[in-house]
Steps between C-alpha positions, in 0.01 A plus 500: 500500500250291301578132445302194406623270777683579825669221695572591863811319621830414334563158652515192280120451488437862401774492236386165358146639478617817325711292261203287395281809468750659258486181294121489501454874437803620300322825408389586853692695763605284797678656798642341816497716814774398747561688825866399536803613299531155341272212409493172698609683815297311760355145490636420153851617579519348847375146451706182483500480120338157471328377184217296650374188328139484623549214747313649795187648352149360496423360153262730313578804717612830349831444676556164333388609154697823497811339647510219244420729206724776636790260548498411130457864395780616730752247370408584140537875572839442660620281212389760245669785687817331628405532869698245705324241714577152630267205548688357796209304647347493846475240774200510737580294808287332767703539818319213676223245444227746608563701180507209254125509436510869405810438287314234300205737459742756353636237261148414381410868470811570291417216260142623474638843409692342213852493644715237332809337641397523865696250704392361836815451705556244773756571770786336308425698184472821705849444635628426150392833350521714819757331727463750786120513508301354790167336421316177448355560153496770236391616157740621233345764272729545196304795351573742786757766415667826600511840332551871565152649458640854484662404170163378371347835601773700328429313178124551542559875535701494179224310316226730634686809383580343163128434460415864570419473871640726769644444849455797736728466804480700825126530442289448813124451473325735744132458413271349239172644375249310292348706218221400263722371222853511643702478822707790630812402693657783699874456561772697674590651162173562315203287406432220254168447326454145371229285344616196699704465820685188615601492867816292548626690803614196700529591867277801434244329276236528773571871548471572128178297482355697792582828326285385209229281652475613859522233769585147387482166680874427485811650659863444413697398809879530456720211612875545500705203383851500640787311338853390567760402240723198543870573516701371203649216703149371587355506148600137442216401734231589242469358146137587408242736640387334824151553644309346791150359462282812544246542778160497322351731765751778430565672165880500535741227393726500807874568513687339213822513299505678164783511251538838324559538129795737552653259753460445870230334712228671703347350814155610615267677507303523820165686495482789747220756521656825371415831669522677163384389155849547365670418829816310411659558841373407846511868597289621205167637624211688342211603726235477227620165364540346846159594637333440163608137532450467874145637498383291204248245642632223279858543616388504863349157439824385334705617799269320741516179299873498420647685800732212587631472144543878484701508822724225366564696182575814702738308727693369197519857372696607809686174567752377245534186711127425463512573124795261468311233695210523251741456209669205673174305472583485128881499509637413846857603409406869462655711775446859614841597363387382155228771487550863394207744519351581156242758381140432599187509287140589582205289384154643441261261674134563426264448793122516480265633767428154642866416562558304182854522359442509125708236325389556140501790259221752549391741226221755544352648182286808539447847352756491218763348726658165581645477850756226565426478872700186563788363295682263736798280425552369233399836348846566353506162324138551392535866401488466122193277524331734750585797279348333195189401698451862608570636152240259357245645745553856376261619229537855370 
C-alpha cells in the first residue's frame, strides 16, 4: 500500500495530527495505523477528561504554548461540532502554610501564561466556594473544564475520512525500514510505503522510534493511575475540580477530585509503576515491558531517588484506607465507604538515560519521520495545537 503520510497511533494526538495533515494536503493520501479495534483505546480513553488551562506550565515551554493554543482550538472544535463540555472551574489548594509559596508561584505563572480571571482565595473565600475543603489558601481557575475525549476522537475520525484520509484498525506495526526516498512499515496485515511517517504511538512511541532509528536516549516507563468514584450520596462534597499544590520534583499532580462531564466524581489517581505498558490491573505483567523498564539506567536512578515516594504510591494501591487518608487531606469528610473502585489508566512517562523524567513535549525529526517521543499531560487538551505544529513541519 503506497501512501503519502502514515500516522502510527490512533490516540487523540495521532488523530489531531492526521486531521491537520488532511487539511494541509487535501490531495495527498493520509492513513492512520491503529493496533486496536477502536481509536482512543488507551491513554486518551482512560484519562480523567480534564480541559487544562495552562496554569502549571513554565512560560515559553512547548507545554505552555501548546496547552494555551490547544485549549482555544479544542473549545472552538467542540462548539463547531456540538461536542459537549463544561467549564466548571478548578480550585488548587494549599493544605498548610508550607505550600503557600508554591501556590503563589503558580498564580504568577498562570497570569504570565495569559490566564484571565484567576482568583487568589483566602481561607474564608475557600470555605465559601468549597465548604468541605481543607486548606489555608487557594487559587480558583475558571477556565478549567471537563469533556469526554473519546467523543472528540470520534469526530476527528469523521473529519479525517470526510477529507479523504483513512483509519486502519487492528493494524500492528512490526518493523520499519528506511529506504532512499520512502519508509516501509511492515504490519501484521501487509506493508505500507510512505513518503513521511509520524510516530504518535503513545506508550509504544519509544519502541516505534527504535524500529526506525535504532537505539534512542529515552524510554517510556508506564505508570498506572488508579481511581475511585464517589458514591452519589458523597457528591455534595465537591463543587469544582479540586487539586493539591503539585510537588515540583515529581511530574504528577497528586490525588485530586475530578467532576466528569457525564456525571459523577472521580478521586485519584495515584502513580504506580506498571509491570506492563498497557497494564490496567495490578496483576497485569509483561516480561519484556517489565525488564525493559527495570534495566533502563535512567529508571534505576529514578527508583533510587524516589524509592520512598514509590513505596507510598504502591501502599495506597493496595490499601483503600491509605488512599482515603490521602484524599482526606483535601476533604476530611470523605470516608472509605464513599469510594467505589473505578477503571484505571496508564500514563506514558518518558525517562532519559540520566534519570531525568521528561516534563515537556519531545519531538525527534529524522529520516522522513517525526517521532513524538513524549506527549505528557496536558496532551489531550493540547492535541489540536500539537497536531497543527507537526503538520506544519511536514513538507512533501
